[in-house]
C-alpha positions as CSV (number, residue, x, y, z in Angstrom):
1,M,-21.6,-12.2,-21.2
2,P,-20.4,-10.9,-17.8
3,G,-22.7,-11.0,-14.8
4,T,-24.2,-7.7,-14.1
5,R,-25.9,-6.3,-11.0
6,N,-27.5,-2.9,-10.5
7,T,-28.0,-1.3,-7.2
8,L,-29.8,2.0,-6.2
9,I,-28.4,3.3,-3.0
10,A,-30.4,5.5,-0.6
11,A,-29.6,9.1,0.2
12,G,-30.8,9.1,3.8
13,A,-27.7,11.0,4.8
14,A,-29.3,14.1,3.2
15,V,-31.9,14.2,6.0
16,V,-29.2,13.9,8.6
17,L,-27.1,16.7,7.1
18,T,-30.1,19.0,6.7
19,A,-31.0,18.5,10.4
20,A,-27.4,19.2,11.4
21,A,-27.4,22.4,9.4
22,L,-30.6,23.5,11.1
23,I,-29.1,22.9,14.5
24,L,-26.2,25.2,13.7
25,L,-28.5,28.1,12.7
26,P,-29.2,30.8,15.3
27,S,-32.7,30.3,16.8
28,E,-33.4,34.0,16.7
29,E,-32.7,36.7,14.2
30,N,-30.5,38.6,16.7
31,G,-28.9,35.5,18.1
32,P,-25.1,35.1,18.5
33,A,-22.9,35.5,15.5
34,A,-21.7,32.3,13.8
35,A,-18.3,31.0,14.7
36,P,-15.5,31.8,12.2
37,E,-14.8,29.1,9.7
38,P,-11.8,26.9,10.6
39,T,-8.6,27.5,8.7
40,A,-7.1,24.8,6.5
41,E,-4.6,24.0,9.1
42,E,-7.3,23.6,11.8
43,R,-9.3,21.3,9.5
44,A,-6.2,19.2,8.8
45,R,-5.4,18.9,12.5
46,A,-9.0,17.9,13.3
47,T,-8.8,15.2,10.6
48,A,-5.5,13.9,12.0
49,E,-7.0,13.8,15.5
50,R,-10.0,11.9,14.4
51,M,-7.9,9.3,12.6
52,A,-5.5,8.9,15.5
53,A,-8.5,8.3,17.9
54,A,-9.9,5.7,15.5
55,D,-6.5,3.9,15.2
56,I,-6.1,4.8,11.6
57,V,-2.7,5.1,10.0
58,D,-2.4,8.0,7.5
59,V,1.2,8.5,6.3
60,P,2.7,10.4,3.4
61,V,4.2,8.3,0.6
62,R,6.3,9.1,-2.5
63,F,6.7,7.2,-5.8
64,T,9.4,7.7,-8.4
65,V,8.0,7.3,-11.9
66,V,9.0,7.9,-15.5
67,N,6.6,10.0,-17.6
68,R,6.7,7.6,-20.6
69,N,3.9,6.1,-22.6
70,D,3.7,2.4,-23.4
71,S,-0.1,2.4,-23.2
72,R,-2.5,1.7,-26.1
73,L,-3.3,5.4,-26.3
74,P,-0.7,7.1,-28.6
75,C,0.3,10.5,-27.3
76,N,3.4,12.4,-26.4
77,S,5.3,12.6,-23.1
78,D,8.7,13.9,-22.1
79,G,10.2,10.7,-20.8
80,E,11.5,12.4,-17.7
81,E,11.6,11.1,-14.1
82,Y,9.2,12.6,-11.5
83,T,8.0,12.2,-8.0
84,L,4.4,11.6,-7.1
85,N,3.3,12.5,-3.6
86,G,0.4,11.0,-1.7
87,H,-0.9,9.1,1.3
88,L,-1.4,5.6,2.5
89,T,-4.4,5.3,4.8
90,G,-6.0,2.4,6.6
91,P,-6.6,0.5,9.8
92,A,-3.4,0.4,11.9
93,G,-3.7,-3.4,12.4
94,M,-3.8,-4.1,8.7
95,L,-0.8,-1.9,7.9
96,T,1.5,-2.6,10.8
97,D,0.7,-6.1,12.1
98,S,0.1,-8.1,9.0
99,D,2.4,-9.2,6.1
100,D,0.0,-11.6,4.3
101,D,-2.8,-11.1,1.8
102,L,-2.9,-7.3,1.9
103,A,-5.3,-5.4,-0.4
104,V,-5.3,-1.8,-1.3
105,T,-7.3,0.5,-3.5
106,V,-5.3,3.0,-5.5
107,Y,-7.4,6.2,-6.2
108,Q,-7.1,8.5,-9.3
109,H,-8.6,11.9,-9.1
110,G,-10.2,13.6,-12.2
111,Q,-9.5,16.8,-13.9
112,A,-9.9,20.1,-11.9
113,A,-9.2,18.1,-8.7
114,G,-6.2,16.7,-6.9
115,E,-5.5,14.2,-4.2
116,W,-7.7,16.4,-2.0
117,F,-10.8,15.0,-3.7
118,W,-10.4,11.8,-1.7
119,R,-9.1,13.6,1.4
120,L,-11.4,16.6,2.0
121,D,-11.0,17.8,5.6
122,E,-14.6,17.7,6.4
123,P,-16.1,15.1,8.8
124,G,-18.0,12.5,6.9
125,F,-16.5,13.5,3.5
126,H,-12.9,12.4,3.9
127,H,-13.2,9.4,1.7
128,T,-10.1,7.5,2.8
129,E,-10.7,8.1,6.4
130,E,-14.3,6.8,6.1
131,M,-13.1,3.7,4.0
132,A,-10.5,3.0,6.8
133,L,-13.4,2.9,9.3
134,L,-14.9,0.3,7.0
135,G,-11.7,-1.8,7.1
136,R,-10.3,-0.8,3.8
137,V,-6.7,0.5,2.9
138,S,-6.4,3.3,0.4
139,L,-3.6,4.9,-1.6
140,T,-4.2,8.4,-2.9
141,L,-1.8,10.5,-5.1
142,D,-1.6,13.8,-6.8
143,R,-1.1,12.9,-10.5
144,L,1.7,14.5,-12.4
145,G,0.8,18.1,-12.9
146,Y,-1.5,18.4,-9.9
147,G,-1.4,19.4,-6.3
148,A,1.7,18.8,-4.2
149,G,3.5,16.9,-7.0
150,D,5.9,18.0,-9.7
151,R,4.3,20.4,-12.3
152,P,6.3,20.4,-15.5
153,D,5.0,22.0,-18.7
154,G,1.3,20.9,-19.0
155,M,1.9,19.7,-22.5
156,S,4.6,17.3,-21.4
157,M,2.2,14.6,-20.3
158,C,-1.0,13.0,-21.7
159,L,-3.6,10.5,-20.6
160,G,-1.6,7.6,-22.0
161,S,1.5,8.6,-20.0
162,Q,-0.7,9.1,-16.9
163,A,-1.9,5.5,-17.4
164,D,1.7,4.3,-17.8
165,M,2.7,6.0,-14.6
166,T,-0.4,4.5,-12.9
167,A,0.9,1.0,-14.0
168,Q,4.3,1.9,-12.5
169,V,2.7,2.8,-9.2
170,I,0.7,-0.4,-9.1
171,E,3.8,-2.5,-9.8
172,R,5.7,-0.7,-7.0
173,V,2.8,-1.1,-4.6
174,R,3.0,-4.9,-5.2
175,E,6.7,-4.9,-4.6
176,G,6.7,-2.4,-1.6
177,D,9.1,-0.3,-3.7
178,Y,8.2,3.2,-2.6
179,T,8.9,5.6,0.2
180,V,6.9,5.9,3.4
181,E,7.6,8.9,5.6
182,D,8.9,8.0,9.1
183,S,6.0,7.9,11.5
184,E,5.5,6.7,15.1
185,T,2.2,5.0,14.1
186,G,3.0,4.0,10.5
187,P,4.5,0.8,9.1
188,D,8.3,0.2,9.6
189,R,8.7,-0.4,5.9
190,P,6.5,0.2,2.8
191,P,3.8,-2.6,2.7
192,A,3.7,-4.8,-0.3
193,F,0.1,-5.5,-1.4
194,D,-1.1,-8.8,-3.0
195,H,-4.4,-7.4,-4.4
196,V,-4.6,-4.0,-6.0
197,T,-7.9,-2.4,-7.1
198,L,-7.7,0.7,-9.2
199,A,-10.4,3.4,-8.7
200,G,-10.8,6.6,-10.6
201,H,-13.2,9.5,-10.9
202,H,-14.1,11.2,-14.2
203,S,-10.8,11.5,-16.2
204,G,-9.2,9.5,-13.4
205,A,-11.6,6.7,-14.3
206,Q,-10.7,7.0,-18.0
207,I,-7.0,6.7,-17.0
208,A,-7.9,3.7,-14.9
209,Q,-9.6,1.9,-17.7
210,I,-6.7,2.7,-20.1
211,T,-4.4,1.2,-17.6
212,A,-6.5,-1.9,-17.4
213,Y,-6.6,-2.6,-21.1
214,S,-3.0,-1.6,-21.8
215,F,-0.9,-3.4,-19.3
216,D,-0.5,-7.0,-18.1
217,G,1.5,-8.5,-15.3
218,P,2.4,-6.7,-12.0
219,G,1.4,-3.3,-13.4
220,A,-2.2,-4.3,-14.2
221,P,-5.0,-3.9,-11.6
222,D,-6.9,-6.8,-10.2
223,A,-10.2,-4.9,-10.3
224,L,-11.6,-1.5,-11.4
225,V,-13.9,1.0,-9.8
226,L,-15.0,3.7,-12.2
227,L,-16.9,6.7,-10.7
228,G,-18.7,9.5,-12.5
229,W,-17.5,8.5,-16.0
230,S,-19.2,7.5,-19.2
231,G,-17.3,8.0,-22.5
232,T,-20.5,7.4,-24.4
233,G,-22.6,10.0,-22.5
234,L,-20.7,13.2,-22.2
235,T,-23.2,16.0,-21.9
236,D,-23.4,19.3,-23.8
237,R,-22.5,21.1,-20.6
238,A,-19.4,18.9,-20.2
239,N,-18.4,19.4,-23.8
240,A,-18.8,23.2,-23.6
241,R,-16.5,23.4,-20.6
242,F,-14.0,20.9,-22.2
243,F,-13.7,22.9,-25.4
244,G,-13.5,26.2,-23.4
245,G,-10.5,24.8,-21.5
246,L,-9.0,23.4,-24.7
247,A,-9.2,26.9,-26.3
248,S,-7.2,28.2,-23.4
249,C,-4.7,25.4,-24.0
250,M,-4.4,26.3,-27.7
251,Q,-3.2,29.7,-26.6
252,G,-0.5,28.1,-24.5
253,G,-2.3,27.9,-21.1
254,V,-0.8,29.4,-18.0
255,P,1.3,28.1,-15.1
256,A,-0.6,25.8,-12.8
257,D,-0.5,28.2,-9.8
258,A,-1.1,31.4,-11.8
259,G,-3.4,33.9,-10.3
260,A,-6.3,35.7,-12.1
261,G,-5.5,37.2,-15.5
262,P,-2.6,36.5,-17.8
263,P,0.8,35.7,-16.2
264,G,3.3,38.5,-15.8
265,A,6.6,38.7,-17.6
266,E,8.4,37.8,-14.3
267,D,6.5,34.5,-14.1
268,T,8.9,31.8,-15.3
269,A,6.9,28.7,-14.1
270,P,6.1,26.2,-16.8
271,A,2.8,27.0,-18.5
272,G,0.3,24.6,-20.3
273,Y,-2.5,24.5,-17.7
274,A,-6.1,25.7,-17.9
275,Y,-9.3,25.7,-15.9
276,V,-12.2,23.6,-17.2
277,D,-14.7,25.4,-15.0
278,V,-13.9,29.2,-14.7
279,G,-15.0,30.6,-11.4
280,R,-16.5,29.2,-8.2
281,T,-20.1,29.4,-9.4
282,S,-19.4,27.5,-12.6
283,Y,-17.4,24.9,-10.7
284,T,-19.9,24.2,-8.0
285,R,-22.9,24.2,-10.3
286,A,-21.2,21.7,-12.6
287,N,-20.2,19.3,-9.9
288,F,-22.7,19.4,-7.0
289,H,-26.4,18.7,-6.8
290,D,-26.7,21.6,-4.4
291,P,-23.9,24.1,-5.1
292,S,-24.7,26.1,-1.9
293,T,-23.5,23.4,0.6
294,P,-20.5,24.0,2.8
295,V,-18.8,21.0,1.2
296,A,-19.3,22.6,-2.3
297,S,-17.8,25.8,-1.1
298,L,-14.8,24.1,0.5
299,A,-14.1,22.1,-2.7
300,A,-14.4,25.3,-4.9
301,G,-11.5,26.8,-3.0
302,L,-9.3,23.8,-3.9
303,Q,-10.0,23.6,-7.7
304,D,-6.9,22.7,-9.7
305,R,-6.0,23.7,-13.2
306,T,-5.8,20.7,-15.6
307,P,-2.6,20.0,-17.7
308,C,-3.3,20.8,-21.3
309,G,-1.7,17.5,-22.4
310,D,-4.4,15.6,-20.5
311,L,-7.2,17.7,-22.1
312,G,-5.7,17.5,-25.5
313,T,-5.7,13.7,-25.6
314,Q,-9.2,13.1,-24.2
315,V,-11.0,13.0,-27.5
316,E,-8.6,10.5,-29.0
317,A,-8.9,8.5,-25.8
318,L,-12.6,8.2,-26.3
319,S,-12.1,6.6,-29.6
320,T,-9.3,4.3,-28.3
321,D,-11.5,3.2,-25.4
322,T,-14.3,2.2,-27.8
323,R,-11.8,-0.2,-29.5
324,H,-10.3,-1.7,-26.4
325,L,-12.7,-1.7,-23.5
326,H,-13.9,-5.2,-24.4
327,G,-10.3,-6.3,-23.4
328,V,-10.8,-5.4,-19.7
329,E,-10.8,-8.8,-18.1
330,V,-11.2,-7.9,-14.4
331,P,-14.3,-7.2,-12.3
332,V,-15.6,-3.6,-12.6
333,L,-17.8,-1.6,-10.2
334,F,-19.4,1.5,-11.8
335,A,-20.9,4.3,-9.8
336,F,-23.0,7.1,-11.3
337,A,-24.9,10.1,-9.8
338,D,-28.5,10.6,-10.9
339,D,-28.1,14.4,-11.2
340,D,-24.7,14.4,-13.0
341,T,-24.5,17.4,-15.4
342,R,-21.3,16.0,-17.0
343,V,-21.9,12.4,-17.9
344,A,-25.0,10.3,-18.8
345,D,-26.0,7.1,-20.5
346,G,-24.0,5.0,-18.0
347,A,-25.6,1.8,-19.2
348,D,-24.2,2.2,-22.7
349,H,-20.7,2.7,-21.2
350,V,-21.0,-0.4,-19.0
351,A,-22.1,-2.5,-22.1
352,L,-18.6,-1.8,-23.7
353,F,-17.0,-3.9,-20.9
354,S,-18.1,-7.2,-22.5
355,G,-15.0,-9.1,-21.5
356,A,-15.2,-8.3,-17.8
357,P,-16.1,-11.4,-15.7
358,D,-18.5,-9.4,-13.5
359,T,-19.9,-5.9,-13.5
360,E,-21.9,-4.1,-10.9
361,T,-23.5,-0.6,-11.1
362,V,-24.6,1.6,-8.2
363,T,-26.4,4.9,-8.6
364,V,-26.4,7.7,-6.0
365,P,-29.7,9.6,-5.9
366,D,-29.8,13.4,-5.4
367,A,-26.1,13.7,-6.2
368,G,-24.0,15.6,-8.7
369,H,-20.8,14.8,-10.5
370,Y,-18.7,14.9,-7.3
371,L,-20.7,11.9,-5.9
372,V,-18.1,11.1,-3.2
373,L,-18.7,14.6,-1.7
374,E,-22.5,14.4,-1.7
375,P,-24.9,13.5,1.1
376,G,-25.3,9.9,-0.3
377,A,-21.5,9.3,-0.1
378,A,-21.9,7.2,3.0
379,D,-24.1,4.7,1.2
380,L,-21.8,4.7,-1.8
381,R,-18.8,3.9,0.5
382,A,-20.7,1.0,2.1
383,A,-21.5,-0.4,-1.3
384,L,-17.9,0.0,-2.3
385,A,-16.5,-1.6,0.8
386,D,-18.9,-4.6,0.3
387,W,-17.8,-5.0,-3.3
388,L,-14.1,-4.8,-2.5
389,E,-14.5,-7.5,0.1
390,G,-16.1,-9.7,-2.5
391,Q,-13.1,-9.3,-4.8
392,R,-10.7,-11.0,-2.3
């Protein structure tokens, strides 16, 4: 049996954030009006300035992948070549001055999110910036069908092909076979990494574990981090939203960037995409312990539609996982939120990883499904950084 350790991390950051919020409130009813909210461009510029001041490299990267499926999850994909866009983020000294024994964590976002989930332009909640401050290198990407990447018909991909493309990314990361945008502060050439940890949130975690039990050799991860996912404990609320999105997909879905209402006749963009949470209120209540926070509001404006191919293969993936998770033979860190409305019964899910040499579980108190964007995220990151160091 694998060694197992459970840790409950504190949420002391909540007190700090509450105090900060009170400081920002006017002291009198007729006090000065609040400053206008910064624009997206201003937020991004502030993030870049913080990272530059902390000597953190943050450079755009591109990967060429084929949307094929050689995973253990049988599902259809179009076999076409696409580009995945993302960022490589880490301490400058590690990415520009060293060629030996480099380690990276490759992050997979879940449904309804994109790469932005790990890169929210809000101080203290930009995950890869904060991990760089803890000495860790991160690679984040928009998966096929999301964000800044290619968006083909949403039925042209599936969770199995997403896992295959993940294995392709891991192999290229090991070989340094990808494109890094020219930068004065970035590396002269794409770094090749000796140790690759694969981390995922929700359906990104499901893709990560499919990758781990499907592929051997250079495309396989050396360790797994699974956040906010339990295939054995999907809640009624999660299922209701899932089947609502699936119903939209059965009607063909809409283009990924469609506005409200049905697409017009002039809209020729590929369809096959659907919201899992319809509307800001539904989205924030489903994913945050406190849906009224500024972070929840910021995330709500960034919600992505999910490719219908991903949604349509999730039920089959649950059954496939049950048959194959015992074959995961790398260390696994599990992270759960104690107020998650989407997943529960984490211990039952952890028990399926009977072949893992070591498992560890951390629980974030007073946190919802988006646990990396909750007040306890700082403690979660500290636990993650310590665990990653132990895998070297």
